[in-house]
C-alpha positions in Angstrom: 23.4 11.6 8.0 20.3 12.2 9.6 17.6 9.4 10.4 14.3 9.1 12.3 14.6 6.1 14.7 11.1 4.8 15.8 10.4 3.3 19.1 6.5 4.2 18.9 4.1 6.5 17.1 4.6 9.1 20.1 8.4 8.5 20.3 10.4 9.2 17.1 14.0 10.6 17.5 16.2 12.2 14.8 19.6 10.7 15.2 22.9 11.0 13.4 24.3 7.8 11.7 27.1 7.1 9.4 26.2 7.0 5.8 26.1 3.4 4.7 29.2 2.0 2.8 28.4 0.0 -0.2 30.2 -3.0 -1.8 30.6 -3.7 -5.5 27.1 -5.1 -6.0 25.2 -2.4 -4.0 23.8 0.9 -4.7 23.8 4.1 -2.4 20.7 6.2 -2.9 19.9 10.0 -1.6 16.2 9.8 -0.4 14.5 12.6 -1.8 11.1 11.6 -0.7 9.6 8.8 1.5 6.0 8.3 2.2 4.6 7.2 5.6 2.5 3.9 5.2 -0.5 3.0 7.2 1.5 -0.1 8.3 4.2 2.2 9.8 1.8 3.2 12.5 0.6 -0.3 13.7 2.3 -0.3 16.9 1.8 -4.0 18.0 3.4 -5.1 14.4 6.5 -3.2 15.5 7.0 -3.3 19.2 9.4 -6.5 19.3 11.5 -4.8 16.6 12.1 -1.4 17.9 13.9 0.7 17.6 14.4 1.0 14.0 14.4 3.3 11.2 11.2 2.7 9.2 10.2 3.9 5.7 9.6 1.7 2.5 7.9 3.9 0.1 11.0 5.5 -1.5 12.2 7.5 -4.5 15.6 9.4 -4.8 18.9 9.7 -6.6 21.7 7.3 -7.1 24.8 8.7 -5.5 27.2 5.7 -5.5 27.2 2.5 -7.7 29.1 -0.6 -6.9 31.7 -1.6 -9.7 29.7 -4.7 -10.4 26.5 -3.3 -10.8 25.1 -3.0 -14.6 22.2 -1.1 -15.9 22.1 1.9 -13.1 24.6 5.0 -12.7 25.2 7.9 -10.5 22.5 10.4 -11.2 19.6 8.0 -12.1 16.3 8.8 -10.6 14.8 5.6 -9.0 12.3 4.2 -6.5 13.1 0.8 -4.8 11.3 -2.2 -3.3 12.3 -3.1 0.4 11.2 -6.6 0.0 12.1 -8.5 -2.7 11.7 -12.2 -4.0 14.2 -14.5 -5.0 12.3 -15.7 -8.1 13.5 -19.2 -7.7 11.8 -21.0 -4.8 8.5 -22.9 -4.7 6.5 -19.8 -3.7 7.8 -17.8 -6.6 7.4 -20.3 -9.2 3.9 -20.9 -8.3 3.2 -17.2 -8.7 3.1 -16.3 -5.0 6.4 -14.2 -4.8 5.1 -12.2 -2.0 5.3 -15.0 0.5 8.8 -16.0 -0.5 11.0 -16.5 2.5 13.6 -14.3 0.8 11.1 -11.4 0.4 10.4 -11.6 4.1 13.9 -11.3 5.3 15.0 -8.6 2.9 15.2 -4.9 3.5 16.8 -1.3 3.1 19.7 -0.2 5.1 18.8 1.5 7.4 15.2 2.6 5.9 13.7 5.4 4.1 13.3 8.0 6.8 16.9 8.7 6.3 18.8 10.9 4.2 20.8 7.9 2.5 20.1 4.4 2.2 22.1 1.3 0.9 20.2 -1.2 -1.6 21.7 -4.5 -1.0 22.6 -6.8 -4.0 19.2 -8.6 -4.1 17.5 -5.4 -3.9 19.5 -4.1 -6.8 18.6 -7.1 -9.1 15.0 -7.5 -8.1 13.6 -4.3 -6.8 15.1 -0.9 -8.4 13.1 1.1 -11.1 14.3 4.1 -12.9 11.8 6.9 -12.9 10.8 8.5 -16.4 11.6 12.3 -16.1 7.7 12.9 -16.1 7.4 11.1 -12.7 8.3 13.1 -9.5 10.1 11.7 -6.7 6.9 12.2 -4.6 4.9 10.4 -7.2 7.5 7.7 -7.3 7.0 6.8 -3.5 3.6 5.3 -4.5 5.0 2.7 -6.7 5.1 0.3 -3.8 1.8 0.9 -2.3 0.0 0.8 -5.6 1.9 -2.5 -6.6 0.1 -4.0 -3.5 -3.3 -2.8 -5.0 -2.4 -4.0 -8.3 -1.7 -7.4 -7.1 -4.9 -7.6 -4.8 -7.0 -6.7 -7.8 -5.4 -9.3 -10.1 -5.5 -12.0 -7.6 -9.1 -11.4 -7.0 -9.8 -11.5 -10.6 -11.9 -8.3 -10.9 -13.3 -7.9 -14.2 -14.5 -4.6 -16.1 -18.3 -5.3 -15.6 -17.9 -6.0 -11.9 -19.6 -4.1 -9.1 -16.9 -3.4 -6.4 -17.5 -2.6 -2.9 -14.6 -1.1 -1.2 -14.7 -0.8 2.6 -12.4 1.7 4.1 -11.6 4.9 2.2 -8.2 5.5 3.6 -5.0 5.7 1.1 -5.0 2.1 0.3 -8.9 2.4 -0.4 -8.5 5.3 -2.6 -5.9 3.5 -4.6 -8.1 0.8 -5.1 -10.9 2.9 -6.2 -8.8 5.0 -8.6 -7.5 1.4 -10.1 -11.0 0.2 -10.5 -12.1 3.3 -12.2 -9.2 3.1 -14.5 -9.8 -0.7 -15.2 -13.3 -0.3 -15.8 -15.3 -1.6 -13.0 -19.1 -1.2 -13.6 -20.1 0.3 -10.2 -17.9 1.3 -7.4 -19.3 1.7 -3.9 -17.3 3.0 -1.2 -17.7 3.2 2.7 -16.0 4.8 5.6 -16.7 6.3 8.9 -15.3 9.7 7.9 -17.3 12.2 5.9 -14.1 13.9 4.5 -12.6 10.6 3.4 -16.0 9.8 1.8 -15.5 12.9 -0.3 -12.1 11.7 -1.4 -13.5 8.5 -2.5 -15.8 10.5 -4.7 -13.0 12.5 -6.0 -11.1 9.2 -6.9 -13.8 7.4 -8.8 -16.6 6.0 -6.4 -19.9 6.1 -7.7 -21.8 5.8 -4.4 -20.6 6.4 -0.9 -21.9 5.5 2.4 -21.0 6.2 6.0 -20.5 3.0 7.7 -21.3 4.5 11.1 -24.9 5.5 9.9 -27.0 3.0 11.7 -29.9 3.6 9.6 -28.1 2.4 6.6 -28.3 -1.3 5.8 -25.2 -1.9 3.7 -26.2 -5.1 1.9 -29.6 -3.8 1.2 -28.1 -0.5 -0.1 -25.8 -2.4 -2.4 -28.7 -4.6 -3.6 -30.8 -1.4 -4.5 -27.8 0.0 -6.6 -26.7 -3.2 -8.1 -30.1 -4.5 -9.9 -30.7 -6.7 -6.8 -27.6 -8.2 -6.4 -24.9 -7.9 -3.5 -21.2 -7.0 -4.7 -19.2 -9.1 -7.1 -16.1 -8.2 -5.2 -15.7 -6.6 -1.7 -12.4 -5.1 -0.8 -11.7 -4.8 2.9 -9.0 -2.0 3.1 -9.6 -1.9 6.9 -9.5 -4.8 9.2 -12.1 -3.4 11.9 -14.4 -6.1 13.1 -17.2 -4.3 12.0 -16.2 -3.7 8.6 -15.2 -7.2 8.0 -18.8 -8.4 9.2 -20.1 -5.8 6.9 -18.1 -7.2 3.8 -18.9 -10.8 4.5 -22.7 -10.0 4.3 -22.5 -7.9 1.2 -20.8 -10.2 -1.4 -22.9 -12.0 -3.8 -23.1 -15.7 -4.4 -20.0 -16.7 -6.3 -18.1 -13.4 -5.5 -14.9 -12.5 -3.8 -14.1 -11.0 -0.5 -10.3 -9.6 -0.6 -8.8 -9.2 2.7 -6.3 -6.3 2.1 -6.0 -4.2 5.2 -4.4 -5.5 8.5 -6.6 -6.1 11.5 -6.3 -5.6 15.1 -4.0 -8.0 16.8 -5.8 -11.2 17.6 -8.7 -10.3 15.5 -10.7 -13.2 14.3 -13.2 -13.9 11.5 -16.8 -13.4 12.5 -18.1 -16.5 10.5 -20.9 -18.8 10.5 -19.7 -21.3 8.2 -22.9 -22.5 6.8 -24.3 -19.1 6.3 -21.0 -17.7 4.5 -19.6 -20.7 2.7 -22.2 -23.7 2.3 -24.0 -23.2 -1.2 -22.6 -19.8 -1.6 -19.3 -20.5 -3.5 -18.0 -17.5 -2.0 -14.0 -17.0 -2.2 -12.1 -15.4 0.6 -8.7 -14.2 -0.7 -5.7 -12.4 1.1 -3.2 -10.4 -0.7 0.2 -9.2 0.6 2.9 -6.8 -1.1 3.5 -6.7 -4.6 5.9 -8.7 -7.1 8.3 -7.3 -9.6 5.5 -7.3 -12.2 3.1 -5.5 -10.0 5.8 -2.9 -9.4 6.3 -2.5 -13.1 2.5 -2.2 -13.7 2.1 0.4 -11.0 5.0 2.7 -12.3 3.5 2.8 -15.8 -0.1 3.4 -14.4 1.7 6.3 -12.4 3.5 7.5 -15.5 0.7 7.3 -17.7 -1.5 9.1 -15.2 -4.0 6.5 -15.5 -3.9 6.5 -11.4 -3.8 9.9 -9.9 -1.6 9.5 -7.0 -0.3 13.3 -7.0 -3.7 14.5 -5.7 -3.7 11.9 -2.7 -0.6 13.8 -1.1 -1.9 15.9 1.7 1.2 16.9 3.8 4.8 17.5 3.0 7.0 17.5 5.9 10.8 17.5 6.5 12.6 14.9 8.5 12.7 17.1 11.6 8.8 17.2 11.7 8.4 13.3 11.1 6.6 12.9 14.5 3.7 15.3 13.2 3.3 13.0 10.1 3.1 10.0 12.1 0.7 11.7 14.5 -1.5 12.6 11.4 -1.3 8.9 9.8 -2.3 7.2 13.2 -5.2 9.5 13.7 -6.6 8.8 10.1 -8.7 11.8 10.0 -8.7 14.5 7.0 -4.8 13.7 5.9 -4.2 10.9 3.2 -0.4 10.4 2.3 2.1 12.2 4.0 5.5 12.5 2.1 8.8 13.0 4.2 11.4 14.8 2.6 14.6 13.8 4.4 17.1 16.1 2.3 15.0 19.2 2.9 
């Protein structure tokens, strides 16, 4: 089978590899669609692990099932989670399944940017979801990234009447915006430094958009003008840029929440004046990572019911041989949003 072996964003090699063999507790999946995630192009995060086959937003068809596997059969259309929790440790039992040690050690074999992949036993038990006929393979690749968004907003305790400020309108930001629209946020404000992405933000549910690179705009004051004199109830940082974090911390009201969702640059530090941010403000800083089993199931239902419109977030579809182009577009982060690789085309 063909795989895309990643060395860097500019060095991705198509290689031949044996189709993985499965044991009695595993599943072999033919990958029909695999999304390129923003985290896939964070080179500093990958540099000590390369070369490797990436791809964790996957959907496909079961082509072989181990003799001990129950509930799945050859021909089933599925999506799958690459990282899965044990559901029995202290982290899992306290509701923090996504920081479970097992979740951090699990993965596919070899990865979604290949024609086939093996789903290990624990992934079969805790991370395989059958796709309804109405959900395409391409839409199925969004179950994992949307699950991350579902979890972040749930942990942040966002309420229907809240005013939300989403900083960064890339794919993750747009998923946040569209989910906020679905769950009834009172006002949704979005920022980005790219006007095309601000157009996307409007299309997917933002009420107001601001170009964060416009030095004539004081974002906290703009939020207050929109929001009856108050800063935002919740700020979602879908980018980890230093300037974005600084803006976000200044734009949250007393008693509000800042959700750190996007990865920052290597070694980035918070620009905090403790007394200014925390003393007498009751502001909560919150982080969120990945999605639990519940989050994946909620995500799939949101996609099935069309309450979150993921189909229109796809801007590019490429065969495996052209994956380098997809990585270049994702790393450039300009007009493209979600790029889908079709390994079996």
